[in-house]
FIKOLZA-1660 file (N, C-alpha, C; in steps of 0.1 Angstrom, whole numbers, plus 5000, padded with zeros to 4 digits):
% residues 110
   i   px   py   pz ch aa at
   1 5007 4987 4992  A  M  N
   1 4997 5000 5002  A  M CA
   1 5012 5008 4997  A  M  C
   2 5004 5024 4993  A  G  N
   2 5014 5033 4990  A  G CA
   2 5010 5047 5001  A  G  C
   3 5015 5054 4996  A  P  N
   3 5015 5068 5007  A  P CA
   3 4997 5068 5008  A  P  C
   4 4989 5080 5016  A  G  N
   4 4975 5075 5015  A  G CA
   4 4968 5072 5014  A  G  C
   5 4978 5058 5018  A  G  N
   5 4966 5046 5009  A  G CA
   5 4962 5041 4993  A  G  C
   6 4971 5047 4988  A  L  N
   6 4971 5049 4980  A  L CA
   6 4975 5035 4972  A  L  C
   7 4974 5025 4962  A  Q  N
   7 4977 5017 4957  A  Q CA
   7 4988 5018 4950  A  Q  C
   8 5002 5016 4950  A  L  N
   8 5012 5023 4938  A  L CA
   8 5017 5005 4926  A  L  C
   9 5022 5008 4915  A  V  N
   9 5021 4996 4909  A  V CA
   9 5039 4999 4914  A  V  C
  10 5041 4985 4915  A  A  N
  10 5055 4977 4918  A  A CA
  10 5059 4970 4904  A  A  C
  11 5076 4973 4909  A  W  N
  11 5077 4966 4889  A  W CA
  11 5084 4961 4894  A  W  C
  12 5076 4945 4890  A  T  N
  12 5079 4928 4891  A  T CA
  12 5084 4924 4880  A  T  C
  13 5088 4902 4883  A  S  N
  13 5096 4903 4869  A  S CA
  13 5077 4894 4864  A  S  C
  14 5062 4905 4864  A  D  N
  14 5049 4902 4856  A  D CA
  14 5051 4914 4847  A  D  C
  15 5054 4928 4853  A  T  N
  15 5059 4939 4848  A  T CA
  15 5061 4941 4834  A  T  C
  16 5073 4932 4831  A  D  N
  16 5074 4929 4817  A  D CA
  16 5065 4923 4806  A  D  C
  17 5059 4914 4810  A  Y  N
  17 5044 4904 4805  A  Y CA
  17 5031 4915 4806  A  Y  C
  18 5031 4925 4815  A  L  N
  18 5016 4938 4821  A  L CA
  18 5019 4947 4806  A  L  C
  19 5038 4950 4810  A  M  N
  19 5038 4961 4791  A  M CA
  19 5035 4957 4785  A  M  C
  20 5043 4943 4777  A  R  N
  20 5042 4941 4764  A  R CA
  20 5023 4930 4761  A  R  C
  21 5016 4931 4772  A  S  N
  21 5003 4922 4771  A  S CA
  21 4990 4935 4769  A  S  C
  22 4998 4941 4781  A  Y  N
  22 4982 4955 4783  A  Y CA
  22 4987 4970 4779  A  Y  C
  23 4997 4972 4786  A  W  N
  23 5002 4988 4782  A  W CA
  23 5002 4988 4767  A  W  C
  24 5009 4983 4757  A  N  N
  24 5020 4986 4749  A  N CA
  24 5008 4985 4741  A  N  C
  25 5007 4974 4738  A  P  N
  25 4990 4976 4727  A  P CA
  25 4980 4991 4731  A  P  C
  26 4974 4993 4746  A  S  N
  26 4965 5002 4747  A  S CA
  26 4976 5018 4739  A  S  C
  27 4986 5013 4747  A  A  N
  27 4992 5027 4742  A  A CA
  27 4995 5033 4725  A  A  C
  28 5000 5016 4718  A  R  N
  28 4997 5022 4706  A  R CA
  28 4988 5026 4697  A  R  C
  29 4976 5020 4702  A  S  N
  29 4956 5028 4697  A  S CA
  29 4954 5038 4693  A  S  C
  30 4959 5048 4706  A  P  N
  30 4960 5064 4706  A  P CA
  30 4975 5075 4692  A  P  C
  31 4982 5066 4699  A  G  N
  31 4991 5072 4689  A  G CA
  31 5003 5074 4703  A  G  C
  32 5004 5065 4714  A  I  N
  32 5011 5074 4725  A  I CA
  32 5026 5063 4723  A  I  C
  33 5037 5068 4719  A  P  N
  33 5045 5060 4716  A  P CA
  33 5051 5048 4728  A  P  C
  34 5052 5039 4730  A  V  N
  34 5058 5027 4743  A  V CA
  34 5070 5034 4743  A  V  C
  35 5075 5019 4752  A  G  N
  35 5092 5027 4759  A  G CA
  35 5088 5033 4773  A  G  C
  36 5091 5041 4769  A  D  N
  36 5089 5052 4787  A  D CA
  36 5081 5059 4787  A  D  C
  37 5065 5054 4774  A  A  N
  37 5057 5062 4780  A  A CA
  37 5049 5061 4795  A  A  C
  38 5052 5050 4799  A  L  N
  38 5049 5050 4818  A  L CA
  38 5057 5060 4821  A  L  C
  39 5070 5058 4823  A  H  N
  39 5071 5071 4829  A  H CA
  39 5064 5083 4827  A  H  C
  40 5067 5087 4817  A  A  N
  40 5062 5101 4811  A  A CA
  40 5043 5101 4811  A  A  C
  41 5038 5099 4819  A  L  N
  41 5029 5090 4819  A  L CA
  41 5031 5098 4831  A  L  C
  42 5034 5093 4845  A  R  N
  42 5045 5098 4860  A  R CA
  42 5045 5113 4862  A  R  C
  43 5048 5116 4851  A  H  N
  43 5060 5131 4851  A  H CA
  43 5040 5137 4850  A  H  C
  44 5029 5136 4835  A  Y  N
  44 5024 5146 4831  A  Y CA
  44 5013 5137 4849  A  Y  C
  45 5015 5132 4851  A  D  N
  45 5003 5130 4868  A  D CA
  45 5009 5141 4874  A  D  C
  46 5027 5143 4875  A  A  N
  46 5031 5153 4887  A  A CA
  46 5024 5162 4882  A  A  C
  47 5026 5169 4872  A  S  N
  47 5027 5184 4866  A  S CA
  47 5011 5186 4867  A  S  C
  48 5000 5178 4863  A  V  N
  48 4988 5180 4868  A  V CA
  48 4983 5182 4885  A  V  C
  49 4992 5181 4892  A  L  N
  49 4989 5177 4903  A  L CA
  49 5000 5193 4909  A  L  C
  50 5008 5194 4903  A  I  N
  50 5011 5207 4906  A  I CA
  50 5001 5220 4899  A  I  C
  51 5002 5221 4891  A  A  N
  51 4992 5227 4880  A  A CA
  51 4983 5226 4892  A  A  C
  52 4976 5221 4899  A  A  N
  52 4962 5217 4905  A  A CA
  52 4966 5228 4920  A  A  C
  53 4977 5230 4922  A  G  N
  53 4984 5235 4931  A  G CA
  53 4989 5229 4945  A  G  C
  54 4987 5219 4946  A  L  N
  54 4990 5209 4956  A  L CA
  54 5005 5215 4960  A  L  C
  55 5009 5210 4971  A  S  N
  55 5021 5215 4982  A  S CA
  55 5032 5204 4969  A  S  C
  56 5045 5208 4974  A  V  N
  56 5057 5196 4969  A  V CA
  56 5049 5184 4979  A  V  C
  57 5049 5183 4993  A  K  N
  57 5042 5174 5009  A  K CA
  57 5037 5168 5002  A  K  C
  58 5025 5171 4997  A  V  N
  58 5016 5166 4987  A  V CA
  58 5018 5155 4976  A  V  C
  59 5026 5161 4968  A  V  N
  59 5032 5157 4952  A  V CA
  59 5046 5148 4959  A  V  C
  60 5050 5148 4965  A  F  N
  60 5061 5140 4969  A  F CA
  60 5054 5131 4976  A  F  C
  61 5046 5128 4989  A  D  N
  61 5038 5112 4992  A  D CA
  61 5027 5102 4980  A  D  C
  62 5020 5114 4969  A  L  N
  62 5017 5109 4962  A  L CA
  62 5022 5100 4952  A  L  C
  63 5040 5102 4952  A  L  N
  63 5049 5098 4941  A  L CA
  63 5057 5090 4946  A  L  C
  64 5057 5087 4963  A  G  N
  64 5066 5078 4965  A  G CA
  64 5083 5078 4964  A  G  C
  65 5078 5091 4965  A  H  N
  65 5097 5099 4964  A  H CA
  65 5100 5100 4980  A  H  C
  66 5113 5097 4982  A  T  N
  66 5124 5094 4997  A  T CA
  66 5121 5113 5003  A  T  C
  67 5118 5124 5000  A  N  N
  67 5118 5132 5004  A  N CA
  67 5119 5145 4993  A  N  C
  68 5109 5157 5001  A  A  N
  68 5109 5168 4995  A  A CA
  68 5120 5175 4980  A  A  C
  69 5129 5171 4986  A  A  N
  69 5139 5173 4979  A  A CA
  69 5142 5168 4966  A  A  C
  70 5142 5157 4965  A  Q  N
  70 5141 5144 4959  A  Q CA
  70 5132 5154 4941  A  Q  C
  71 5115 5154 4946  A  T  N
  71 5104 5160 4940  A  T CA
  71 5106 5173 4934  A  T  C
  72 5114 5181 4947  A  L  N
  72 5116 5196 4941  A  L CA
  72 5132 5197 4926  A  L  C
  73 5141 5185 4931  A  N  N
  73 5151 5182 4922  A  N CA
  73 5149 5177 4908  A  N  C
  74 5137 5176 4910  A  T  N
  74 5128 5168 4896  A  T CA
  74 5119 5182 4891  A  T  C
  75 5110 5185 4895  A  Y  N
  75 5099 5190 4896  A  Y CA
  75 5096 5209 4898  A  Y  C
  76 5105 5213 4904  A  A  N
  76 5105 5225 4909  A  A CA
  76 5098 5237 4895  A  A  C
  77 5112 5237 4887  A  H  N
  77 5108 5244 4874  A  H CA
  77 5095 5241 4872  A  H  C
  78 5082 5236 4878  A  L  N
  78 5063 5237 4877  A  L CA
  78 5055 5249 4880  A  L  C
  79 5068 5245 4893  A  W  N
  79 5058 5251 4903  A  W CA
  79 5058 5272 4899  A  W  C
  80 5048 5279 4904  A  P  N
  80 5048 5287 4901  A  P CA
  80 5057 5294 4908  A  P  C
  81 5062 5306 4906  A  T  N
  81 5073 5315 4911  A  T CA
  81 5067 5329 4925  A  T  C
  82 5077 5329 4923  A  D  N
  82 5068 5341 4937  A  D CA
  82 5064 5349 4926  A  D  C
  83 5075 5356 4907  A  D  N
  83 5069 5364 4907  A  D CA
  83 5056 5364 4895  A  D  C
  84 5058 5351 4897  A  D  N
  84 5043 5342 4885  A  D CA
  84 5030 5349 4895  A  D  C
  85 5029 5343 4909  A  R  N
  85 5018 5348 4915  A  R CA
  85 5011 5364 4914  A  R  C
  86 5032 5369 4916  A  T  N
  86 5025 5384 4922  A  T CA
  86 5017 5388 4903  A  T  C
  87 5018 5388 4894  A  R  N
  87 5020 5390 4883  A  R CA
  87 5003 5386 4884  A  R  C
  88 5000 5376 4883  A  Q  N
  88 4985 5369 4888  A  Q CA
  88 4975 5375 4900  A  Q  C
  89 4986 5380 4908  A  A  N
  89 4976 5386 4917  A  A CA
  89 4973 5399 4911  A  A  C
  90 4984 5404 4903  A  V  N
  90 4981 5422 4895  A  V CA
  90 4966 5423 4887  A  V  C
  91 4972 5413 4882  A  D  N
  91 4964 5406 4867  A  D CA
  91 4942 5408 4874  A  D  C
  92 4945 5396 4886  A  D  N
  92 4933 5391 4889  A  D CA
  92 4924 5403 4895  A  D  C
  93 4934 5411 4899  A  A  N
  93 4928 5430 4906  A  A CA
  93 4918 5433 4903  A  A  C
  94 4933 5434 4889  A  R  N
  94 4920 5444 4875  A  R CA
  94 4912 5436 4869  A  R  C
  95 4914 5425 4864  A  T  N
  95 4903 5423 4862  A  T CA
  95 4885 5419 4870  A  T  C
  96 4890 5420 4882  A  N  N
  96 4878 5421 4889  A  N CA
  96 4873 5439 4891  A  N  C
  97 4863 5441 4887  A  T  N
  97 4858 5448 4888  A  T CA
  97 4851 5452 4900  A  T  C
  98 4846 5445 4914  A  E  N
  98 4841 5447 4919  A  E CA
  98 4853 5448 4935  A  E  C
  99 4866 5450 4933  A  T  N
  99 4878 5452 4940  A  T CA
  99 4871 5467 4943  A  T  C
 100 4869 5472 4960  A  D  N
 100 4875 5480 4966  A  D CA
 100 4862 5493 4956  A  D  C
 101 4854 5493 4949  A  T  N
 101 4848 5502 4941  A  T CA
 101 4840 5512 4952  A  T  C
 102 4838 5500 4964  A  G  N
 102 4830 5514 4975  A  G CA
 102 4841 5523 4976  A  G  C
 103 4851 5518 4982  A  R  N
 103 4856 5531 4987  A  R CA
 103 4865 5543 4976  A  R  C
 104 4865 5537 4964  A  T  N
 104 4871 5540 4952  A  T CA
 104 4859 5551 4955  A  T  C
 105 4848 5550 4952  A  D  N
 105 4842 5560 4946  A  D CA
 105 4834 5571 4957  A  D  C
 106 4834 5565 4973  A  D  N
 106 4838 5577 4987  A  D CA
 106 4845 5587 4989  A  D  C
 107 4857 5582 4980  A  A  N
 107 4867 5591 4978  A  A CA
 107 4874 5603 4968  A  A  C
 108 4861 5599 4959  A  E  N
 108 4860 5604 4944  A  E CA
 108 4850 5620 4948  A  E  C
 109 4835 5617 4961  A  D  N
 109 4829 5624 4962  A  D CA
 109 4837 5634 4977  A  D  C
 110 4845 5629 4980  A  A  N
 110 4850 5637 4997  A  A CA
 110 4851 5650 4988  A  A  C
% end
């Protein structure tokens, strides 16, 4: 059983059989390259979790990494920087027409 009660896929002697018999044919059908595709799917899952705003702690637990450093060494570039967050906060404030309208209107009347 994996972190948080998740059932993780373990690499066993049967894995090659499972890859050849199930994963590769399923991947070929929609045109997904076989070989490293299963590992690429793991990276994709990590990027989805990060884009959804999950913390380093949650992502490293779900991926089964030993520690947060291992996760950050691989995926740090995917988390937004403070500059990204600052730009987003300003953009959000500018597009929200309800922000401080009452105070601004009152100030203009004075």
